[in-house]
Every structure is written in structure tokens, then in C-alpha cells.
C-alpha positions in Angstrom: 41.7 33.1 63.2 41.4 29.5 64.5 38.2 29.0 62.6 39.6 30.5 59.4 42.6 28.2 59.6 40.5 25.1 60.2 38.1 26.0 57.3 41.1 26.6 55.0 42.6 23.3 55.8 39.3 21.5 55.3 38.9 23.1 51.9 42.4 22.2 50.9 41.9 18.6 51.8 38.4 18.2 50.4 38.8 19.9 47.0 41.4 17.5 45.6 39.2 14.6 46.9 36.2 16.0 45.2 38.1 16.6 42.0 39.3 13.1 42.0 35.8 11.7 42.0 35.2 12.8 38.4 37.5 11.5 35.6 37.3 12.2 31.9 39.2 11.0 28.8 38.8 10.1 25.2 40.2 7.8 22.5 40.1 7.7 18.7 37.5 5.2 17.4 37.9 3.4 14.1 34.5 2.9 12.5 32.7 2.3 9.2 30.5 5.0 7.6 27.9 4.5 4.9 28.7 7.2 2.3 26.1 6.0 -0.1 23.5 3.2 0.0 25.5 -0.1 0.2 28.9 1.7 0.0 31.0 2.0 3.1 34.2 3.8 4.0 36.5 3.7 7.0 36.1 6.7 9.3 37.2 8.1 12.6 34.9 8.9 15.6 35.6 10.2 19.1 34.8 8.1 22.1 34.9 10.0 25.4 34.2 8.8 28.9 33.2 10.5 32.1 33.4 8.6 35.3 31.7 10.1 38.3 30.1 9.2 41.6 27.0 7.1 41.1 25.5 3.6 41.3 27.4 1.5 38.8 25.3 2.6 35.9 26.4 2.8 32.3 25.1 5.5 29.9 25.8 5.9 26.2 25.2 9.0 24.1 25.9 8.8 20.4 25.8 11.5 17.7 24.4 10.4 15.3 22.4 7.6 17.1 23.8 4.1 16.7 22.3 0.7 17.1 21.6 -1.0 20.4 24.5 -3.5 20.1 26.9 -0.6 20.3 25.4 0.4 23.6 25.5 -3.1 25.0 29.2 -3.4 24.0 30.0 -0.4 26.1 28.5 -2.2 29.1 30.7 -5.2 28.4 33.8 -3.0 28.1 33.1 -1.4 31.4 32.7 -4.7 33.2 35.9 -6.2 31.8 37.9 -3.0 32.4 36.7 -2.8 36.0 37.9 -6.4 36.5 41.2 -5.8 34.8 41.8 -2.8 37.1 40.6 -4.8 40.1 38.3 -1.9 40.8 34.9 -1.8 42.6 32.8 0.2 40.1 29.5 -0.2 41.9 29.6 3.4 43.3 30.5 5.1 40.0 28.6 6.0 36.9 30.2 5.7 33.4 29.0 8.0 30.7 30.3 7.1 27.2 29.8 9.6 24.3 30.5 8.7 20.7 30.7 11.7 18.2 31.2 11.3 14.5 31.0 13.6 11.5 28.8 11.2 9.6 26.5 8.3 10.5 28.6 5.3 11.6 27.6 1.7 11.4 26.5 0.3 14.8 28.3 -2.7 16.1 30.5 -4.2 18.8 33.8 -3.2 17.2 34.2 -0.3 19.7 34.4 -2.7 22.6 38.2 -3.0 22.7 38.7 0.8 22.5 36.1 1.4 25.2 37.8 -1.1 27.5 41.1 0.5 27.0 39.8 4.0 27.7 37.9 2.8 30.8 40.9 1.1 32.2 43.2 4.0 31.6 40.9 6.3 33.6 40.5 3.8 36.4 44.2 3.2 36.6 45.3 6.8 36.0 47.3 5.8 32.9 47.7 7.9 29.8 46.9 6.4 26.4 49.1 7.1 23.4 46.9 9.2 21.1 48.9 8.0 18.0 47.6 4.5 18.5 44.1 3.2 17.7 42.4 -0.2 18.0 39.5 -2.0 16.4 38.1 -5.2 17.9 35.4 -6.6 20.1 36.0 -7.3 23.8 35.0 -10.7 25.0 35.2 -12.8 28.2 38.7 -13.5 29.3 39.6 -10.0 28.0 40.1 -11.4 24.6 40.1 -9.1 21.6 37.6 -10.5 19.1 37.4 -10.2 15.3 35.7 -7.4 13.4 35.2 -6.5 9.7 36.3 -3.6 7.6 39.8 -3.5 9.0 41.4 -2.5 5.7 39.2 0.5 5.3 39.8 1.5 9.0 43.6 1.4 8.4 43.0 3.8 5.5 41.0 6.2 7.8 43.7 5.9 10.4 46.4 6.9 7.9 44.5 9.9 6.7 44.1 11.1 10.4 47.9 10.7 11.0 47.5 7.7 13.4 50.8 5.8 13.4 49.7 2.4 14.8 46.6 0.3 14.5 46.0 -2.6 16.8 43.9 -5.4 15.3 42.6 -8.8 16.6 45.0 -11.7 16.2 44.4 -13.6 13.0 42.9 -10.6 11.2 45.6 -10.5 8.5 44.6 -14.0 7.3 41.0 -13.2 6.6 40.7 -9.6 5.5 40.0 -10.2 1.8 43.3 -12.2 1.5 45.2 -8.9 2.2 48.3 -8.9 4.3 47.3 -6.1 6.6 50.7 -5.5 8.0 52.2 -4.9 4.5 49.2 -2.8 3.5 49.7 -0.7 6.6 53.4 -0.1 5.7 52.3 1.3 2.4 50.2 3.9 4.3 52.9 4.5 7.0 50.8 2.7 9.6 52.1 -0.1 11.8 49.5 -2.8 12.1 50.0 -5.0 15.2 47.9 -8.0 16.1 46.9 -8.4 19.7 45.0 -11.1 21.6 44.0 -9.6 24.9 43.3 -6.3 26.6 46.5 -6.5 28.5 48.5 -6.7 25.2 46.7 -3.7 23.8 47.3 -1.6 26.9 51.0 -2.5 26.8 51.3 -0.9 23.3 49.3 2.1 24.2 50.6 2.8 27.7 54.0 1.2 27.7 53.2 -0.5 30.9 53.1 -4.3 31.1 50.9 -6.3 33.3 52.7 -8.3 36.0 54.0 -11.5 34.6 51.7 -14.4 35.6 53.0 -17.6 37.1 53.9 -19.9 34.2 52.5 -23.0 35.9 49.1 -23.5 37.6 49.7 -25.4 40.8 46.8 -27.7 41.7 45.6 -27.3 45.2 46.7 -30.4 47.2 43.3 -30.6 49.0 41.4 -30.4 45.7 43.6 -33.1 44.2 43.1 -35.4 47.2 39.4 -35.0 47.3 38.9 -35.2 43.5 41.0 -38.3 43.4 38.8 -39.8 46.1 35.7 -38.8 44.1 37.1 -40.4 41.0 38.0 -43.6 42.9 34.4 -43.8 44.3 32.8 -43.4 40.9 35.2 -45.7 39.1 35.1 -48.4 41.8 31.3 -48.4 41.2 32.0 -48.8 37.5 34.0 -51.9 38.2 31.3 -53.2 40.5 28.5 -52.6 38.0 30.5 -54.0 35.1 31.3 -57.3 37.1 27.6 -57.8 37.9 26.6 -57.0 34.3 29.1 -59.5 32.8 27.9 -62.1 35.3 24.1 -61.6 34.7 24.3 -60.7 31.0 22.1 -63.2 29.1 23.6 -65.1 26.2 21.6 -63.5 23.5 22.2 -61.2 20.6 21.9 -57.6 21.7 19.7 -55.2 19.8 21.2 -52.1 18.4 20.4 -49.8 21.4 21.6 -52.2 24.0 24.8 -53.0 22.1 25.5 -49.2 21.8 25.3 -48.9 25.6 27.5 -51.9 26.1 30.2 -50.5 23.8 29.9 -47.0 25.1 30.3 -48.2 28.8 33.5 -50.1 27.9 34.9 -47.2 25.9 34.2 -44.7 28.7 35.8 -47.0 31.3 39.0 -47.1 29.1 39.0 -43.3 28.8 38.6 -42.9 32.6 41.6 -45.2 33.2 43.8 -43.1 30.8 42.7 -39.9 32.5 43.4 -41.3 36.0 46.9 -42.3 35.0 47.8 -38.7 34.2 46.0 -37.4 37.3 43.1 -35.8 35.4 40.7 -36.9 38.2 37.7 -34.8 37.2 37.9 -36.2 33.6 38.3 -39.7 35.0 35.2 -39.2 37.2 33.2 -37.9 34.3 33.9 -40.9 32.1 33.1 -43.3 35.0 29.8 -41.5 35.7 28.8 -42.0 32.0 29.8 -45.7 32.2 27.8 -46.1 35.4 24.7 -44.9 33.7 25.1 -47.4 30.8 25.8 -50.3 33.1 22.9 -49.5 35.5 20.6 -49.2 32.5 21.8 -52.5 31.1 21.3 -54.2 34.5 17.8 -52.8 34.9 16.9 -53.7 31.3 17.9 -57.3 31.6 15.9 -57.7 34.9 12.7 -57.2 32.9 11.3 -55.0 35.6 7.5 -54.5 35.8 5.9 -51.1 36.0 5.2 -51.7 39.7 8.8 -52.5 40.4 9.9 -49.4 38.5 7.5 -47.2 40.5 8.7 -48.8 43.8 12.3 -48.1 42.8 11.5 -44.4 41.9 9.7 -44.0 45.2 12.6 -45.4 47.2 14.9 -43.1 45.2 12.7 -40.1 46.0 13.2 -40.7 49.7 17.0 -40.9 49.2 17.0 -37.7 47.3 14.9 -35.9 49.9 17.2 -37.0 52.8 20.3 -36.0 51.0 18.9 -32.7 50.0 18.1 -31.9 53.6 21.6 -32.8 54.5 23.1 -30.5 52.0 20.9 -27.6 53.1 22.2 -28.0 56.6 25.8 -27.4 55.6 27.6 -24.3 56.7 28.9 -22.1 53.8 31.8 -19.9 54.7 34.3 -20.4 51.8 34.1 -20.2 48.1 34.8 -24.0 48.0 31.7 -24.5 50.2 29.7 -22.3 48.0 30.7 -24.2 44.8 30.3 -27.6 46.5 26.7 -26.5 47.4 26.1 -25.5 43.8 27.4 -28.7 42.3 25.6 -31.0 44.7 22.3 -29.2 44.5 22.5 -29.2 40.7 23.0 -32.9 40.7 20.2 -33.5 43.2 17.9 -31.4 41.0 18.9 -33.4 37.9 18.4 -36.7 39.8 14.8 -35.6 40.8 14.1 -34.4 37.2 15.2 -37.7 35.7 13.3 -39.7 38.3 10.1 -37.8 37.2 10.9 -38.5 33.5 11.2 -42.2 34.4 7.6 -42.1 35.9 6.3 -40.2 32.8 7.6 -43.1 30.6 6.4 -45.9 32.8 4.6 -47.5 29.9 7.9 -47.7 27.9 10.1 -50.0 30.0 13.3 -49.2 28.0 12.9 -45.4 28.5 11.8 -45.7 32.1 14.7 -47.8 33.2 17.2 -45.6 31.4 16.0 -42.5 33.2 15.8 -44.4 36.4 19.5 -45.4 36.0 20.5 -41.9 35.2 18.6 -40.5 38.3 20.3 -43.1 40.6 23.8 -42.4 39.2 23.3 -38.6 39.3 22.5 -38.9 43.0 25.6 -41.0 43.6 27.8 -38.4 41.9 26.2 -35.7 44.1 27.1 -37.6 47.2 30.7 -37.9 46.0 30.9 -34.1 45.4 29.7 -33.4 48.9 33.2 -34.4 50.2 34.3 -30.9 49.3 32.3 -29.3 52.1 34.5 -28.1 54.9 37.7 -27.8 52.8 40.1 -25.3 54.2 40.2 -21.9 52.5 39.7 -18.2 52.8 36.6 -17.2 54.8 34.1 -14.9 53.1 31.0 -13.1 54.2 28.4 -15.2 52.3 25.1 -13.9 53.7 21.6 -13.8 52.2 21.8 -10.1 51.3 25.1 -10.4 49.5 23.9 -13.5 47.7 20.8 -11.7 46.6 22.8 -8.8 45.2 25.2 -11.2 43.3 22.2 -13.2 42.0 20.6 -10.0 40.6 23.9 -8.7 39.1 24.6 -12.1 37.4 21.1 -12.3 35.9 21.6 -8.8 34.5 24.9 -9.8 32.9 23.4 -13.0 31.5 20.3 -11.2 30.2 22.5 -8.5 28.5 24.5 -11.1 26.7 21.5 -13.2 25.7 19.8 -10.1 24.2 23.1 -9.3 22.4 23.3 -12.7 20.8 19.6 -12.7 20.0 20.0 -9.4 18.2 22.2 -11.1 15.6 20.9 -14.7 15.8 17.3 -14.8 16.9 16.1 -17.9 18.8 19.5 -19.6 18.8 19.9 -19.8 22.6 16.7 -21.5 23.7 18.5 -23.5 26.4 20.1 -20.4 27.7 16.8 -18.6 27.8 15.4 -21.5 30.0 18.5 -21.3 32.3 18.0 -17.5 32.8 14.3 -18.0 33.5 15.1 -20.8 36.0 17.6 -18.4 37.7 14.9 -15.8 38.0 12.5 -18.4 39.5 15.2 -19.2 42.1 15.6 -15.5 42.8 11.8 -15.1 43.5 12.0 -18.2 45.8 15.0 -16.7 47.5 17.2 -19.6 46.5 20.0 -17.1 45.7 22.9 -19.6 45.5 21.4 -21.6 42.7 20.2 -18.4 41.1 23.9 -17.2 41.0 25.0 -20.6 39.6 22.4 -20.9 36.9 22.8 -17.2 35.8 26.6 -17.8 35.6 26.2 -20.8 33.4 23.7 -18.9 31.2 26.2 -16.0 30.9 29.0 -18.5 29.9 26.8 -20.0 27.2 26.0 -16.6 25.7 29.7 -15.6 26.0 30.7 -18.7 24.1 28.5 -17.7 21.1 29.6 -14.0 21.4 33.2 -15.0 21.3 32.7 -17.1 18.2 31.0 -14.4 16.1 33.2 -13.7 13.1 35.6 -16.5 14.0 36.4 -18.7 11.0 36.9 -22.5 11.3 40.7 -22.1 10.8 40.8 -19.9 14.0 38.9 -22.3 16.2 41.9 -23.8 17.8 43.5 -20.4 18.4 40.3 -19.2 20.1 40.2 -22.3 22.3 43.9 -21.7 23.3 43.0 -18.1 24.2 40.0 -19.2 26.3 42.1 -21.9 28.1 44.9 -19.4 28.8 42.4 -16.9 30.1 40.8 -19.4 32.4 44.1 -20.6 33.6 45.2 -17.1 34.4 42.0 -16.4 36.3 42.5 -19.5 38.4 46.1 -18.5 39.2 44.8 -15.1 40.3 42.2 -16.8 42.5 44.9 -18.9 44.1 46.9 -15.8 44.9 43.8 -14.5 46.7 43.5 -17.6 48.8 40.8 -19.4 46.7 40.9 -22.5 44.6 37.8 -22.6 42.3 37.0 -26.3 42.2 34.4 -25.9 39.5 36.6 -23.7 37.3 39.6 -26.0 37.5 37.5 -29.1 36.9 36.0 -27.6 33.7 39.5 -26.4 32.6 40.8 -29.9 33.0 37.9 -31.3 31.0 38.4 -28.7 28.2 42.0 -29.7 27.9 41.0 -33.4 27.6 38.5 -32.5 24.8 40.6 -30.1 22.7 42.0 -32.8 20.3 38.7 -34.7 19.6 36.1 -32.0 20.0 37.4 -28.4 20.0 33.8 -26.9 19.9 32.8 -28.6 23.1 36.2 -27.7 24.6 35.5 -24.0 24.0 32.2 -24.3 26.0 33.9 -26.0 28.9 36.8 -23.4 28.8 34.1 -20.7 29.0 32.5 -22.4 32.0 36.0 -22.6 33.6 36.5 -18.9 33.0 33.1 -17.8 34.3 32.9 -20.2 37.3 36.3 -19.2 38.7 35.4 -15.7 39.9 32.7 -15.9 42.5 34.9 -14.2 45.1 34.3 -11.0 43.1 30.9 -10.7 44.7 31.9 -11.4 48.3 33.9 -9.7 51.0 36.7 -11.5 52.8 35.9 -12.1 56.4 38.4 -10.2 58.7 40.0 -11.9 61.7 38.0 -11.4 64.9 40.8 -9.2 66.4 40.5 -6.7 63.5 37.5 -4.4 64.0 35.5 -3.1 61.1 36.4 0.6 60.4 34.2 2.9 58.3 36.4 4.7 55.8 34.5 7.9 56.1 34.9 7.9 59.9 38.5 7.2 59.5 38.9 10.1 57.1 37.1 12.5 59.5 39.3 11.2 62.4 42.5 11.8 60.5 41.3 15.2 59.3 40.4 16.2 62.9 43.8 15.2 64.2 45.5 17.2 61.4 43.4 20.3 62.2 44.0 19.9 65.9 47.7 19.6 65.4 47.8 22.8 63.3 45.7 24.8 65.8 47.8 23.5 68.7 50.9 24.7 66.9 49.4 28.0 66.3 48.6 28.5 70.0 52.1 27.5 70.9 53.5 30.2 68.7 51.2 32.9 70.2 52.3 32.0 73.7 55.9 32.3 72.6 55.1 35.8 71.3 53.6 36.9 74.6 56.5 35.7 76.8 59.7 35.9 74.7 62.9 34.6 76.3 65.9 36.9 76.6 68.2 36.5 73.7 71.3 36.4 75.9 69.7 33.6 78.0 69.2 31.5 74.9 72.8 32.1 73.9 74.1 31.2 77.3 72.1 28.0 77.4 73.4 27.1 73.9 76.9 27.8 75.1 76.6 25.4 77.9 76.1 22.6 75.4 79.4 23.3 73.7 82.4 21.4 74.9 85.2 23.5 76.5 88.3 24.0 74.5 91.4 22.5 76.0 94.4 24.7 76.6 97.5 23.6 75.0 
């Protein structure tokens, strides 16, 4: 009997747990079908998803077969939904199935719907079946533009769907049709949404937690970045004073005059940025000015080839010494990790520019320019090294974890590169080189720089992906969305005890560029977004007094206690059955507990 009871309890506990490991659901998919050659019509398809125990893989089945970009968009949707749900999806497989009555046009427009469906299953939230969405899903959880929306609204109306969610700005460019008014004619509410969170609100009725309205800059970051800016800008003053003193009284040629003017302009911009406490921006402008002033000073010294070679040799020793110093630094926080990435990148750039100077030794003007660049890049690396040792949340940043994160980030970057290359062949040559460089670092077991380079490559590809279908009139709106997404990501990091120094620095720079160069600002906003989430790959280090507990062992322990408690209770009842107490004795004892009535 004891064994039967234990087995029964075990089954009752394990069956719900096993059932919870597999989740299934579906969502209506708005698509375009080719009814005749060159003639398209809006149609409905069914997108279903099964989540089960696995290894973080994504499978896509389509009937009829669709194009490769549809399959890739499912992968993006899964990644973004997992992040939105704050879920570790590495031990689950995701099986997406698209079924349609006729051949649908492949494309990324199923991305938003797939992200909504994935999140709903991960978060155990039910989607409203009378609502459908069309749109891509991009970094920052931004719903991107798609085509054929008017036809898709018609298909939704025919299927009895009451609400269609479309990317923000769609009404302005869908063949000059007011989509909201057109939807009313077909008894369909057309609502524009910007992000996955907005779309989920309309479909689930549940709103994300309100984010903090203001991003509070970490005091340590502000102090160190101010110090960095002061160092670089003091050097600007120093170099400018020497230049003005030694500058010959001759008419400058066009190239030299350009550097002279550029240095002065950048110094002015740095001062303006410093006054509003945009210290990263101020430091960036001073760095640029320092290159120009160093170049001008080298140029007017009329250095010989031997002098240039001697200078590059001296610089090589300085680079090697500082590189060894950086490699000796302990990395225990995300700030340490990012400081290592920044300084090592600048050390590498300094060495590369030094080599270019040697390659151009027979062209004095070119040689001294690259020598100046190499020297100032090393100076900026030394300034950034001040971030090592900054207080913050400790993480387990070991070789194995770094290797896994490096591999994962390369995969993400490669997927996005292939996606963009599918539409615009050979447009991301620099991104291809960045991915290849990350792979080289992986082979050489330099996993930190692999992670950094792959992250930058991913951001570059994401920038292009996010701009597909975006008209010039919507550029500023896209930039605003990217900046808001990056800001929110940094706020979330702060709440987790992390201040992403690279992410915030790029966010600040994107804000400084948005008026004069919105296109460049979008790239830096994308960098800010991508380089603000490294903690996703690392586990927080627990205090020494808290032992590590295996969840499976904990489950078995709790289950054992429960079974033991039930069996013990069963034994107690049996013993009571063998030696029952007299009923009158029980009544007597009960009576003794009652207070005596007082006689009046």
C-alpha cells in the first residue's frame, strides 16, 4: 500500500510537469498570394507553434514551401520574443508551421505575428483571435514596414477579423490610401503600432510595466567619462598651442588647410558637448581634433623616412606594453568586459594604422597622417582603461561562457548578414569582414573580441534590415524608435545592476548626431541597442554564503519530503486504528478543558 501511494503521488506530480514542457498555439497570418502570374491578392494563412524540450533550435515547416527569408524571420521572431519574455530558450525547440490554401509570397512580414505567438506561449497569455497583425520584427522589438497592407485588410475582412495591426506610418504610404478609413468601410479597425509591446497590449489586454521616464546616468560612469574627456581635450589644447607656435607663415595647401579648419571646428563642438555634460561626444570630437593637430605637427617637421620609422618602432613598443597591461586585468563585471573590448579595439586600430604608416613610408604626407592616427588612438585607449575596476554586479565571465556567447553572436550576425544579402547582394562588405574577423578570433580563442566584433556586425546588418521599406519621410521616426528602444534597454540594465558604458556612450552620440546626420545617428543608436545587453549571456555570481543548488536535486528533495510526510501520516492512522482510545475517555478529557459554570 505504501509503494502504491508513493507511486501515485509521483505520477500526480510529474504528469503536470511533463505536460507543461510542451506548449502549442496558433495565430492568423495575413499574407499575399499570387492568383495569376503577376497578380496578387491578400489571403489568410495559419501560423502554429509547438514549443518543447530541446536545444534552442528553430524549425520551420511551410505548406506550400516558402522562401528562405520567411524561415529566417521566424528565427528573429523567436529571439526577440524570448528576450521580451525574459526567458532562457536554450533548452527548448521551436517548431513553426505555416499552412495556406494557396501558395503565399515568401517574405519577412510574418515576423511580428510570429513574435506575438511565441511570446504568448512563453508567458502563458492568450491572444485575441479576432486580431491579426502584419509587419516585420526588428531589433528593439520594432514593428517594421511591409507591403500589400490594403489587400491584407480585405482578406481580414472576408475572414471576419475585426482588428488589423499595422506598422506605424503605413497609412501614409500605402498607395496614398488612408488605411484607417478604408478599414472602416470593411468593418475592420486598423491600428498602427510601433513595437511588440504595443501589439501585445491590443491582443492580450495586458500592458508591459511602465518604464522609467528618465534614464539616470550612473555617477561612476559620468565621473570617469568626464575624466576621459578632460584628458583628451587637454591634449587638444596642448597640441593646438604647439601647432600655433610652430606653424610656419606660409600659405597652406588645400589638404593641410582642411585639417586646420577641421581641428578648430571639432574643438568647438567638443566644448559645446562638454557644457551640456555629453562627455563621450566631447571626447570623440577632441580625439578627431588631436589626429588633425598631430598630423599637422608631424607634417611641418618635414620628417625623414628614417625618423618616421624610428617613431613607428617606438610606438610599437608602447602598444605592446599597454596591450600586456590590458590582458592582465581581471574581468568580473560587465563594465570590465566592455572596457576590455573598447581598449583592445583601440589598441588593434593603433597597431593597424602604425603598419599603414610604414606601408606608405615613401609618401611622407600619408605616412605621418597614419602615424598621427596611430598615436592618438593609443592615447584614447589609455584613457578608456580607467573604466577597469568600476563597481558593479559581478558575473561569471569564464572562458567556456565566453566561447558559447561568441558562437551564439556569430550565428546571429551571420543570419542577419545572409538575410540582407538575400535582398541586396554584396552591400555589406565591411560587415562580412567583421564577421570573418570574429571567426578568426574564435579560432584563436580570443572570445571577448569575437563577441564584440560579432555584436558590431549584427548591429550593422540590423541597421540595414530595419531600413528596408522605410521611406525618407519616416527616417526621423525610425531613429526615434531606435533611440527609445536603446534607452529602454539601458534602463532595464540599470535595474539589473549593470550600466552598459558602450551602449550609453553610443546612445549619447546618436542623440548628438540626429539633427545634422540622421542616417549616421541610426547606426549609432543600433550600436547602443546591441551593445547594451551582454549580461544576457552571463550568469550573475552569487554571494559566497549562498551555495549553488541544482534545481533537479531540489525538486527530488521536495518530492521526497512530500512522499515521506504522506507515508508517515498513513502509518499514524494505522496505529490509531489498532489502539483506539475509549470514547468516554476522550469526552472526559475534553470536558476537563471546559470552564466550570458558576452557580448563581
